[in-house]
PDB file with SEQRES, HELIX, SHEET and CRYST1 records, atoms N, CA, C and O in Angstrom:
SEQRES   1 A   66  MET LYS MET LEU ILE THR LEU ILE GLY LEU VAL LEU ILE          
SEQRES   2 A   66  LEU GLU GLY LEU PRO TYR VAL ALA SER PRO GLU ALA MET          
SEQRES   3 A   66  GLN ARG TRP LEU LYS GLN LEU ALA GLU MET ARG PRO ASP          
SEQRES   4 A   66  THR LEU ARG ILE ILE GLY ALA PHE ALA MET VAL ALA GLY          
SEQRES   5 A   66  PHE PHE LEU CYS PHE LEU ALA GLN LYS SER GLY LEU LEU          
SEQRES   6 A   66  GLY                                                          
HELIX    1 AA1 LYS A    2  ALA A   21  1                                  20    
HELIX    2 AA2 PRO A   23  ALA A   34  1                                  12    
HELIX    3 AA3 PRO A   38  LYS A   61  1                                  24    
CRYST1    1.000    1.000    1.000  90.00  90.00  90.00 P 1           1          
ATOM      1  N   MET A   1       0.821  -1.185   0.000  1.00  0.00           N  
ATOM      2  CA  MET A   1       0.000   0.000   0.000  1.00  0.00           C  
ATOM      3  C   MET A   1       0.871   1.257   0.000  1.00  0.00           C  
ATOM      4  O   MET A   1       0.531   2.266  -0.618  1.00  0.00           O  
ATOM      5  N   LYS A   2       1.995   1.176   0.702  1.00  0.00           N  
ATOM      6  CA  LYS A   2       2.910   2.307   0.752  1.00  0.00           C  
ATOM      7  C   LYS A   2       3.441   2.629  -0.644  1.00  0.00           C  
ATOM      8  O   LYS A   2       3.556   3.798  -1.013  1.00  0.00           O  
ATOM      9  N   MET A   3       3.764   1.595  -1.416  1.00  0.00           N  
ATOM     10  CA  MET A   3       4.263   1.791  -2.778  1.00  0.00           C  
ATOM     11  C   MET A   3       3.188   2.419  -3.660  1.00  0.00           C  
ATOM     12  O   MET A   3       3.496   3.300  -4.463  1.00  0.00           O  
ATOM     13  N   LEU A   4       1.949   1.992  -3.531  1.00  0.00           N  
ATOM     14  CA  LEU A   4       0.858   2.536  -4.334  1.00  0.00           C  
ATOM     15  C   LEU A   4       0.663   4.025  -4.060  1.00  0.00           C  
ATOM     16  O   LEU A   4       0.523   4.816  -4.993  1.00  0.00           O  
ATOM     17  N   ILE A   5       0.653   4.403  -2.804  1.00  0.00           N  
ATOM     18  CA  ILE A   5       0.488   5.813  -2.444  1.00  0.00           C  
ATOM     19  C   ILE A   5       1.674   6.633  -2.945  1.00  0.00           C  
ATOM     20  O   ILE A   5       1.500   7.763  -3.402  1.00  0.00           O  
ATOM     21  N   THR A   6       2.863   6.074  -2.859  1.00  0.00           N  
ATOM     22  CA  THR A   6       4.053   6.758  -3.374  1.00  0.00           C  
ATOM     23  C   THR A   6       3.954   6.960  -4.881  1.00  0.00           C  
ATOM     24  O   THR A   6       4.277   8.034  -5.387  1.00  0.00           O  
ATOM     25  N   LEU A   7       3.513   5.943  -5.592  1.00  0.00           N  
ATOM     26  CA  LEU A   7       3.374   6.052  -7.045  1.00  0.00           C  
ATOM     27  C   LEU A   7       2.312   7.072  -7.429  1.00  0.00           C  
ATOM     28  O   LEU A   7       2.512   7.842  -8.369  1.00  0.00           O  
ATOM     29  N   ILE A   8       1.202   7.092  -6.730  1.00  0.00           N  
ATOM     30  CA  ILE A   8       0.157   8.081  -7.004  1.00  0.00           C  
ATOM     31  C   ILE A   8       0.691   9.490  -6.756  1.00  0.00           C  
ATOM     32  O   ILE A   8       0.427  10.402  -7.539  1.00  0.00           O  
ATOM     33  N   GLY A   9       1.428   9.668  -5.686  1.00  0.00           N  
ATOM     34  CA  GLY A   9       2.040  10.962  -5.401  1.00  0.00           C  
ATOM     35  C   GLY A   9       3.004  11.384  -6.492  1.00  0.00           C  
ATOM     36  O   GLY A   9       3.018  12.549  -6.890  1.00  0.00           O  
ATOM     37  N   LEU A  10       3.806  10.456  -6.978  1.00  0.00           N  
ATOM     38  CA  LEU A  10       4.753  10.754  -8.051  1.00  0.00           C  
ATOM     39  C   LEU A  10       4.026  11.144  -9.334  1.00  0.00           C  
ATOM     40  O   LEU A  10       4.439  12.079 -10.021  1.00  0.00           O  
ATOM     41  N   VAL A  11       2.965  10.448  -9.656  1.00  0.00           N  
ATOM     42  CA  VAL A  11       2.173  10.790 -10.841  1.00  0.00           C  
ATOM     43  C   VAL A  11       1.599  12.201 -10.706  1.00  0.00           C  
ATOM     44  O   VAL A  11       1.629  12.974 -11.663  1.00  0.00           O  
ATOM     45  N   LEU A  12       1.083  12.538  -9.538  1.00  0.00           N  
ATOM     46  CA  LEU A  12       0.536  13.878  -9.332  1.00  0.00           C  
ATOM     47  C   LEU A  12       1.605  14.959  -9.460  1.00  0.00           C  
ATOM     48  O   LEU A  12       1.346  16.031 -10.008  1.00  0.00           O  
ATOM     49  N   ILE A  13       2.795  14.682  -8.962  1.00  0.00           N  
ATOM     50  CA  ILE A  13       3.903  15.639  -9.107  1.00  0.00           C  
ATOM     51  C   ILE A  13       4.243  15.831 -10.580  1.00  0.00           C  
ATOM     52  O   ILE A  13       4.376  16.962 -11.047  1.00  0.00           O  
ATOM     53  N   LEU A  14       4.382  14.733 -11.308  1.00  0.00           N  
ATOM     54  CA  LEU A  14       4.733  14.823 -12.726  1.00  0.00           C  
ATOM     55  C   LEU A  14       3.624  15.466 -13.548  1.00  0.00           C  
ATOM     56  O   LEU A  14       3.909  16.191 -14.500  1.00  0.00           O  
ATOM     57  N   GLU A  15       2.368  15.215 -13.200  1.00  0.00           N  
ATOM     58  CA  GLU A  15       1.250  15.828 -13.910  1.00  0.00           C  
ATOM     59  C   GLU A  15       1.159  17.319 -13.639  1.00  0.00           C  
ATOM     60  O   GLU A  15       0.782  18.082 -14.528  1.00  0.00           O  
ATOM     61  N   GLY A  16       1.492  17.746 -12.449  1.00  0.00           N  
ATOM     62  CA  GLY A  16       1.375  19.154 -12.090  1.00  0.00           C  
ATOM     63  C   GLY A  16       2.551  20.004 -12.527  1.00  0.00           C  
ATOM     64  O   GLY A  16       2.419  21.222 -12.647  1.00  0.00           O  
ATOM     65  N   LEU A  17       3.689  19.394 -12.764  1.00  0.00           N  
ATOM     66  CA  LEU A  17       4.905  20.130 -13.102  1.00  0.00           C  
ATOM     67  C   LEU A  17       4.759  21.051 -14.318  1.00  0.00           C  
ATOM     68  O   LEU A  17       5.167  22.209 -14.232  1.00  0.00           O  
ATOM     69  N   PRO A  18       4.201  20.600 -15.441  1.00  0.00           N  
ATOM     70  CA  PRO A  18       4.078  21.507 -16.592  1.00  0.00           C  
ATOM     71  C   PRO A  18       3.192  22.724 -16.311  1.00  0.00           C  
ATOM     72  O   PRO A  18       3.444  23.804 -16.844  1.00  0.00           O  
ATOM     73  N   TYR A  19       2.169  22.562 -15.490  1.00  0.00           N  
ATOM     74  CA  TYR A  19       1.276  23.675 -15.175  1.00  0.00           C  
ATOM     75  C   TYR A  19       1.986  24.730 -14.333  1.00  0.00           C  
ATOM     76  O   TYR A  19       1.701  25.920 -14.462  1.00  0.00           O  
ATOM     77  N   VAL A  20       2.893  24.309 -13.487  1.00  0.00           N  
ATOM     78  CA  VAL A  20       3.659  25.248 -12.661  1.00  0.00           C  
ATOM     79  C   VAL A  20       4.777  25.883 -13.479  1.00  0.00           C  
ATOM     80  O   VAL A  20       5.019  27.085 -13.374  1.00  0.00           O  
ATOM     81  N   ALA A  21       5.454  25.086 -14.286  1.00  0.00           N  
ATOM     82  CA  ALA A  21       6.609  25.568 -15.038  1.00  0.00           C  
ATOM     83  C   ALA A  21       6.223  26.515 -16.171  1.00  0.00           C  
ATOM     84  O   ALA A  21       6.917  27.502 -16.415  1.00  0.00           O  
ATOM     85  N   SER A  22       5.127  26.225 -16.861  1.00  0.00           N  
ATOM     86  CA  SER A  22       4.755  27.036 -18.021  1.00  0.00           C  
ATOM     87  C   SER A  22       3.246  26.975 -18.261  1.00  0.00           C  
ATOM     88  O   SER A  22       2.795  26.276 -19.168  1.00  0.00           O  
ATOM     89  N   PRO A  23       2.468  27.693 -17.462  1.00  0.00           N  
ATOM     90  CA  PRO A  23       1.015  27.605 -17.593  1.00  0.00           C  
ATOM     91  C   PRO A  23       0.478  28.115 -18.938  1.00  0.00           C  
ATOM     92  O   PRO A  23      -0.521  27.595 -19.435  1.00  0.00           O  
ATOM     93  N   GLU A  24       1.125  29.120 -19.528  1.00  0.00           N  
ATOM     94  CA  GLU A  24       0.655  29.639 -20.817  1.00  0.00           C  
ATOM     95  C   GLU A  24       0.797  28.590 -21.919  1.00  0.00           C  
ATOM     96  O   GLU A  24      -0.102  28.413 -22.740  1.00  0.00           O  
ATOM     97  N   ALA A  25       1.920  27.908 -21.925  1.00  0.00           N  
ATOM     98  CA  ALA A  25       2.135  26.860 -22.921  1.00  0.00           C  
ATOM     99  C   ALA A  25       1.151  25.708 -22.712  1.00  0.00           C  
ATOM    100  O   ALA A  25       0.672  25.120 -23.681  1.00  0.00           O  
ATOM    101  N   MET A  26       0.851  25.388 -21.473  1.00  0.00           N  
ATOM    102  CA  MET A  26      -0.117  24.318 -21.195  1.00  0.00           C  
ATOM    103  C   MET A  26      -1.510  24.705 -21.680  1.00  0.00           C  
ATOM    104  O   MET A  26      -2.242  23.853 -22.185  1.00  0.00           O  
ATOM    105  N   GLN A  27      -1.889  25.975 -21.537  1.00  0.00           N  
ATOM    106  CA  GLN A  27      -3.193  26.419 -22.030  1.00  0.00           C  
ATOM    107  C   GLN A  27      -3.271  26.270 -23.547  1.00  0.00           C  
ATOM    108  O   GLN A  27      -4.284  25.811 -24.074  1.00  0.00           O  
ATOM    109  N   ARG A  28      -2.212  26.653 -24.248  1.00  0.00           N  
ATOM    110  CA  ARG A  28      -2.195  26.493 -25.709  1.00  0.00           C  
ATOM    111  C   ARG A  28      -2.276  25.023 -26.092  1.00  0.00           C  
ATOM    112  O   ARG A  28      -3.005  24.651 -27.012  1.00  0.00           O  
ATOM    113  N   TRP A  29      -1.519  24.184 -25.378  1.00  0.00           N  
ATOM    114  CA  TRP A  29      -1.500  22.760 -25.681  1.00  0.00           C  
ATOM    115  C   TRP A  29      -2.873  22.133 -25.425  1.00  0.00           C  
ATOM    116  O   TRP A  29      -3.333  21.301 -26.207  1.00  0.00           O  
ATOM    117  N   LEU A  30      -3.523  22.532 -24.331  1.00  0.00           N  
ATOM    118  CA  LEU A  30      -4.843  21.975 -24.025  1.00  0.00           C  
ATOM    119  C   LEU A  30      -5.893  22.408 -25.041  1.00  0.00           C  
ATOM    120  O   LEU A  30      -6.811  21.644 -25.343  1.00  0.00           O  
ATOM    121  N   LYS A  31      -5.771  23.632 -25.576  1.00  0.00           N  
ATOM    122  CA  LYS A  31      -6.682  24.061 -26.643  1.00  0.00           C  
ATOM    123  C   LYS A  31      -6.495  23.199 -27.879  1.00  0.00           C  
ATOM    124  O   LYS A  31      -7.472  22.795 -28.510  1.00  0.00           O  
ATOM    125  N   GLN A  32      -5.246  22.913 -28.232  1.00  0.00           N  
ATOM    126  CA  GLN A  32      -4.977  22.038 -29.375  1.00  0.00           C  
ATOM    127  C   GLN A  32      -5.517  20.638 -29.119  1.00  0.00           C  
ATOM    128  O   GLN A  32      -6.064  20.002 -30.020  1.00  0.00           O  
ATOM    129  N   LEU A  33      -5.362  20.168 -27.905  1.00  0.00           N  
ATOM    130  CA  LEU A  33      -5.848  18.837 -27.546  1.00  0.00           C  
ATOM    131  C   LEU A  33      -7.366  18.754 -27.662  1.00  0.00           C  
ATOM    132  O   LEU A  33      -7.899  17.736 -28.104  1.00  0.00           O  
ATOM    133  N   ALA A  34      -8.067  19.819 -27.270  1.00  0.00           N  
ATOM    134  CA  ALA A  34      -9.525  19.843 -27.343  1.00  0.00           C  
ATOM    135  C   ALA A  34     -10.025  19.817 -28.782  1.00  0.00           C  
ATOM    136  O   ALA A  34     -11.160  19.415 -29.036  1.00  0.00           O  
ATOM    137  N   GLU A  35      -9.194  20.238 -29.719  1.00  0.00           N  
ATOM    138  CA  GLU A  35      -9.583  20.262 -31.126  1.00  0.00           C  
ATOM    139  C   GLU A  35      -9.288  18.956 -31.849  1.00  0.00           C  
ATOM    140  O   GLU A  35      -9.697  18.786 -32.998  1.00  0.00           O  
ATOM    141  N   MET A  36      -8.596  18.043 -31.209  1.00  0.00           N  
ATOM    142  CA  MET A  36      -8.257  16.767 -31.848  1.00  0.00           C  
ATOM    143  C   MET A  36      -9.476  15.861 -31.921  1.00  0.00           C  
ATOM    144  O   MET A  36     -10.397  15.961 -31.110  1.00  0.00           O  
ATOM    145  N   ARG A  37      -9.461  14.980 -32.905  1.00  0.00           N  
ATOM    146  CA  ARG A  37     -10.557  14.030 -33.058  1.00  0.00           C  
ATOM    147  C   ARG A  37     -10.509  12.980 -31.946  1.00  0.00           C  
ATOM    148  O   ARG A  37      -9.423  12.590 -31.517  1.00  0.00           O  
ATOM    149  N   PRO A  38     -11.669  12.518 -31.473  1.00  0.00           N  
ATOM    150  CA  PRO A  38     -11.693  11.523 -30.387  1.00  0.00           C  
ATOM    151  C   PRO A  38     -10.949  10.231 -30.711  1.00  0.00           C  
ATOM    152  O   PRO A  38     -10.305   9.658 -29.833  1.00  0.00           O  
ATOM    153  N   ASP A  39     -11.025   9.765 -31.955  1.00  0.00           N  
ATOM    154  CA  ASP A  39     -10.331   8.513 -32.277  1.00  0.00           C  
ATOM    155  C   ASP A  39      -8.812   8.686 -32.226  1.00  0.00           C  
ATOM    156  O   ASP A  39      -8.095   7.744 -31.889  1.00  0.00           O  
ATOM    157  N   THR A  40      -8.322   9.871 -32.555  1.00  0.00           N  
ATOM    158  CA  THR A  40      -6.889  10.139 -32.430  1.00  0.00           C  
ATOM    159  C   THR A  40      -6.468  10.124 -30.967  1.00  0.00           C  
ATOM    160  O   THR A  40      -5.431   9.562 -30.614  1.00  0.00           O  
ATOM    161  N   LEU A  41      -7.281  10.744 -30.121  1.00  0.00           N  
ATOM    162  CA  LEU A  41      -6.989  10.743 -28.683  1.00  0.00           C  
ATOM    163  C   LEU A  41      -7.024   9.329 -28.115  1.00  0.00           C  
ATOM    164  O   LEU A  41      -6.225   8.979 -27.246  1.00  0.00           O  
ATOM    165  N   ARG A  42      -7.954   8.521 -28.612  1.00  0.00           N  
ATOM    166  CA  ARG A  42      -8.065   7.136 -28.139  1.00  0.00           C  
ATOM    167  C   ARG A  42      -6.808   6.346 -28.507  1.00  0.00           C  
ATOM    168  O   ARG A  42      -6.308   5.565 -27.698  1.00  0.00           O  
ATOM    169  N   ILE A  43      -6.299   6.546 -29.717  1.00  0.00           N  
ATOM    170  CA  ILE A  43      -5.082   5.843 -30.153  1.00  0.00           C  
ATOM    171  C   ILE A  43      -3.887   6.279 -29.306  1.00  0.00           C  
ATOM    172  O   ILE A  43      -3.096   5.443 -28.868  1.00  0.00           O  
ATOM    173  N   ILE A  44      -3.758   7.581 -29.078  1.00  0.00           N  
ATOM    174  CA  ILE A  44      -2.661   8.088 -28.250  1.00  0.00           C  
ATOM    175  C   ILE A  44      -2.762   7.517 -26.833  1.00  0.00           C  
ATOM    176  O   ILE A  44      -1.758   7.102 -26.255  1.00  0.00           O  
ATOM    177  N   GLY A  45      -3.976   7.497 -26.279  1.00  0.00           N  
ATOM    178  CA  GLY A  45      -4.175   6.946 -24.937  1.00  0.00           C  
ATOM    179  C   GLY A  45      -3.842   5.466 -24.866  1.00  0.00           C  
ATOM    180  O   GLY A  45      -3.219   5.011 -23.906  1.00  0.00           O  
ATOM    181  N   ALA A  46      -4.258   4.710 -25.884  1.00  0.00           N  
ATOM    182  CA  ALA A  46      -3.961   3.273 -25.908  1.00  0.00           C  
ATOM    183  C   ALA A  46      -2.462   3.034 -25.992  1.00  0.00           C  
ATOM    184  O   ALA A  46      -1.934   2.150 -25.317  1.00  0.00           O  
ATOM    185  N   PHE A  47      -1.773   3.817 -26.818  1.00  0.00           N  
ATOM    186  CA  PHE A  47      -0.323   3.690 -26.920  1.00  0.00           C  
ATOM    187  C   PHE A  47       0.353   4.003 -25.586  1.00  0.00           C  
ATOM    188  O   PHE A  47       1.279   3.304 -25.173  1.00  0.00           O  
ATOM    189  N   ALA A  48      -0.113   5.053 -24.916  1.00  0.00           N  
ATOM    190  CA  ALA A  48       0.459   5.423 -23.615  1.00  0.00           C  
ATOM    191  C   ALA A  48       0.238   4.311 -22.588  1.00  0.00           C  
ATOM    192  O   ALA A  48       1.126   4.014 -21.788  1.00  0.00           O  
ATOM    193  N   MET A  49      -0.948   3.698 -22.613  1.00  0.00           N  
ATOM    194  CA  MET A  49      -1.221   2.608 -21.678  1.00  0.00           C  
ATOM    195  C   MET A  49      -0.313   1.415 -21.937  1.00  0.00           C  
ATOM    196  O   MET A  49       0.243   0.841 -21.000  1.00  0.00           O  
ATOM    197  N   VAL A  50      -0.160   1.042 -23.197  1.00  0.00           N  
ATOM    198  CA  VAL A  50       0.695  -0.097 -23.544  1.00  0.00           C  
ATOM    199  C   VAL A  50       2.140   0.188 -23.131  1.00  0.00           C  
ATOM    200  O   VAL A  50       2.818  -0.680 -22.581  1.00  0.00           O  
ATOM    201  N   ALA A  51       2.605   1.410 -23.401  1.00  0.00           N  
ATOM    202  CA  ALA A  51       3.965   1.777 -23.002  1.00  0.00           C  
ATOM    203  C   ALA A  51       4.112   1.727 -21.480  1.00  0.00           C  
ATOM    204  O   ALA A  51       5.132   1.259 -20.974  1.00  0.00           O  
ATOM    205  N   GLY A  52       3.113   2.202 -20.755  1.00  0.00           N  
ATOM    206  CA  GLY A  52       3.154   2.163 -19.298  1.00  0.00           C  
ATOM    207  C   GLY A  52       3.171   0.740 -18.755  1.00  0.00           C  
ATOM    208  O   GLY A  52       3.941   0.419 -17.849  1.00  0.00           O  
ATOM    209  N   PHE A  53       2.314  -0.111 -19.318  1.00  0.00           N  
ATOM    210  CA  PHE A  53       2.302  -1.509 -18.886  1.00  0.00           C  
ATOM    211  C   PHE A  53       3.637  -2.178 -19.184  1.00  0.00           C  
ATOM    212  O   PHE A  53       4.139  -2.959 -18.376  1.00  0.00           O  
ATOM    213  N   PHE A  54       4.212  -1.872 -20.345  1.00  0.00           N  
ATOM    214  CA  PHE A  54       5.507  -2.446 -20.699  1.00  0.00           C  
ATOM    215  C   PHE A  54       6.590  -1.999 -19.717  1.00  0.00           C  
ATOM    216  O   PHE A  54       7.408  -2.810 -19.282  1.00  0.00           O  
ATOM    217  N   LEU A  55       6.595  -0.720 -19.372  1.00  0.00           N  
ATOM    218  CA  LEU A  55       7.586  -0.226 -18.414  1.00  0.00           C  
ATOM    219  C   LEU A  55       7.407  -0.875 -17.041  1.00  0.00           C  
ATOM    220  O   LEU A  55       8.388  -1.226 -16.385  1.00  0.00           O  
ATOM    221  N   CYS A  56       6.167  -1.031 -16.615  1.00  0.00           N  
ATOM    222  CA  CYS A  56       5.911  -1.700 -15.328  1.00  0.00           C  
ATOM    223  C   CYS A  56       6.379  -3.147 -15.374  1.00  0.00           C  
ATOM    224  O   CYS A  56       7.011  -3.632 -14.436  1.00  0.00           O  
ATOM    225  N   PHE A  57       6.068  -3.832 -16.464  1.00  0.00           N  
ATOM    226  CA  PHE A  57       6.492  -5.218 -16.621  1.00  0.00           C  
ATOM    227  C   PHE A  57       8.012  -5.321 -16.612  1.00  0.00           C  
ATOM    228  O   PHE A  57       8.589  -6.178 -15.942  1.00  0.00           O  
ATOM    229  N   LEU A  58       8.644  -4.434 -17.363  1.00  0.00           N  
ATOM    230  CA  LEU A  58      10.103  -4.431 -17.442  1.00  0.00           C  
ATOM    231  C   LEU A  58      10.733  -4.176 -16.081  1.00  0.00           C  
ATOM    232  O   LEU A  58      11.722  -4.813 -15.718  1.00  0.00           O  
ATOM    233  N   ALA A  59      10.165  -3.251 -15.336  1.00  0.00           N  
ATOM    234  CA  ALA A  59      10.702  -2.932 -14.018  1.00  0.00           C  
ATOM    235  C   ALA A  59      10.530  -4.096 -13.040  1.00  0.00           C  
ATOM    236  O   ALA A  59      11.390  -4.324 -12.190  1.00  0.00           O  
ATOM    237  N   GLN A  60       9.431  -4.825 -13.156  1.00  0.00           N  
ATOM    238  CA  GLN A  60       9.158  -5.927 -12.232  1.00  0.00           C  
ATOM    239  C   GLN A  60       9.928  -7.202 -12.594  1.00  0.00           C  
ATOM    240  O   GLN A  60      10.400  -7.907 -11.702  1.00  0.00           O  
ATOM    241  N   LYS A  61      10.057  -7.500 -13.864  1.00  0.00           N  
ATOM    242  CA  LYS A  61      10.620  -8.790 -14.282  1.00  0.00           C  
ATOM    243  C   LYS A  61      12.119  -8.754 -14.531  1.00  0.00           C  
ATOM    244  O   LYS A  61      12.784  -9.787 -14.453  1.00  0.00           O  
ATOM    245  N   SER A  62      12.651  -7.594 -14.826  1.00  0.00           N  
ATOM    246  CA  SER A  62      14.096  -7.539 -15.051  1.00  0.00           C  
ATOM    247  C   SER A  62      14.779  -7.128 -13.764  1.00  0.00           C  
ATOM    248  O   SER A  62      14.131  -6.656 -12.830  1.00  0.00           O  
ATOM    249  N   GLY A  63      16.048  -7.303 -13.719  1.00  0.00           N  
ATOM    250  CA  GLY A  63      16.796  -6.893 -12.542  1.00  0.00           C  
ATOM    251  C   GLY A  63      17.328  -5.471 -12.661  1.00  0.00           C  
ATOM    252  O   GLY A  63      18.176  -5.055 -11.871  1.00  0.00           O  
ATOM    253  N   LEU A  64      16.839  -4.735 -13.633  1.00  0.00           N  
ATOM    254  CA  LEU A  64      17.353  -3.402 -13.911  1.00  0.00           C  
ATOM    255  C   LEU A  64      17.208  -2.428 -12.748  1.00  0.00           C  
ATOM    256  O   LEU A  64      18.126  -1.660 -12.463  1.00  0.00           O  
ATOM    257  N   LEU A  65      16.081  -2.456 -12.089  1.00  0.00           N  
ATOM    258  CA  LEU A  65      15.802  -1.451 -11.064  1.00  0.00           C  
ATOM    259  C   LEU A  65      15.992  -1.981  -9.649  1.00  0.00           C  
ATOM    260  O   LEU A  65      15.430  -1.441  -8.696  1.00  0.00           O  
ATOM    261  N   GLY A  66      16.740  -2.980  -9.523  1.00  0.00           N  
ATOM    262  CA  GLY A  66      17.069  -3.450  -8.181  1.00  0.00           C  
ATOM    263  C   GLY A  66      16.321  -4.658  -7.843  1.00  0.00           C  
ATOM    264  O   GLY A  66      16.476  -5.193  -6.744  1.00  0.00           O  
TER     265      GLY A  66                                                      
END                                                                             
């Protein structure tokens, strides 16, 4: 449970960083994102999920991260 809470905290830090570092650029990017077609967003989201699952699998099954 401690690891899960730590990971959620890390995700929140990484998600919030662009908004703190450059809020104007994030507003422009979000406007562009709102104009994208839903199927394009779905493909990008699916790719991100697969990449995330692969990284989690790699971290758990390989000896790379300790």
